[in-house]
C-alpha positions as CSV (number, residue, x, y, z in Angstrom):
1,M,23.0,-98.3,-56.3
2,R,22.5,-95.1,-58.2
3,I,25.1,-93.6,-60.5
4,C,25.3,-89.9,-61.2
5,I,24.2,-89.0,-64.7
6,R,26.7,-86.1,-64.8
7,C,29.9,-87.7,-63.6
8,N,29.3,-91.4,-63.1
9,T,30.1,-91.3,-59.4
10,K,28.2,-93.5,-56.9
11,M,25.5,-91.4,-55.3
12,V,24.5,-91.2,-51.6
13,E,21.0,-92.6,-51.5
14,N,18.0,-92.5,-49.0
15,C,18.3,-88.8,-48.4
16,G,15.1,-86.8,-47.8
17,I,13.5,-83.6,-48.9
18,K,12.4,-80.9,-46.4
19,V,10.2,-78.1,-47.4
20,K,11.2,-74.8,-45.7
21,G,8.3,-73.2,-43.9
22,A,5.9,-76.1,-44.3
23,R,5.3,-79.2,-42.2
24,Y,3.4,-81.1,-44.8
25,G,6.4,-82.6,-46.7
26,V,6.2,-83.8,-50.3
27,V,4.1,-86.7,-51.6
28,L,4.1,-88.1,-55.1
29,T,0.7,-88.8,-56.7
30,D,-0.5,-90.3,-60.0
31,D,-3.1,-87.5,-60.5
32,E,-2.4,-83.9,-59.5
33,D,-6.2,-83.2,-59.2
34,K,-6.5,-85.8,-56.4
35,W,-5.7,-84.4,-52.9
36,F,-5.7,-87.5,-50.9
37,G,-6.2,-90.3,-53.4
38,G,-3.7,-91.7,-55.9
39,R,-0.7,-91.3,-53.5
40,L,2.4,-93.2,-54.7
41,G,4.6,-92.5,-51.7
42,E,7.2,-90.0,-50.4
43,P,10.1,-89.3,-52.7
44,K,13.7,-90.2,-51.8
45,V,16.8,-88.2,-52.8
46,A,20.2,-89.3,-54.0
47,I,23.0,-86.8,-54.0
48,C,26.3,-87.0,-55.8
49,P,29.2,-86.4,-53.4
50,S,31.4,-85.4,-56.4
51,C,29.4,-82.8,-58.4
52,G,26.3,-82.2,-56.2
53,E,23.8,-83.6,-58.7
54,V,20.5,-84.3,-57.0
55,S,18.2,-87.2,-58.1
56,I,14.6,-87.5,-56.8
57,Y,13.2,-91.0,-57.0
58,L,10.4,-93.2,-55.8
59,E,11.7,-96.2,-53.9
60,D,8.7,-98.5,-54.3
61,V,7.4,-98.3,-57.9
62,N,4.9,-101.2,-57.4
63,K,1.9,-98.8,-57.0
64,L,2.9,-97.0,-60.2
65,K,3.3,-100.3,-62.1
66,N,-0.2,-101.4,-61.0
67,Q,-2.0,-98.3,-62.3
68,E,-4.3,-99.1,-65.2
69,R,-3.9,-96.3,-67.8
């Protein structure tokens, strides 16, 4: 359960992001120079029904935790 950082209201989770005019979507990566490699997954969105705050998050952080830096 995500709580809004602005007003402490329970957020609506598992919403998505649509990019207007593009069919490619949005993908998170651990290296902006890699086009196909280093993908961490598609971002999810949580929206506060009270104030409209939007939170973008990665649902599965295991790939990020396994990165050797």
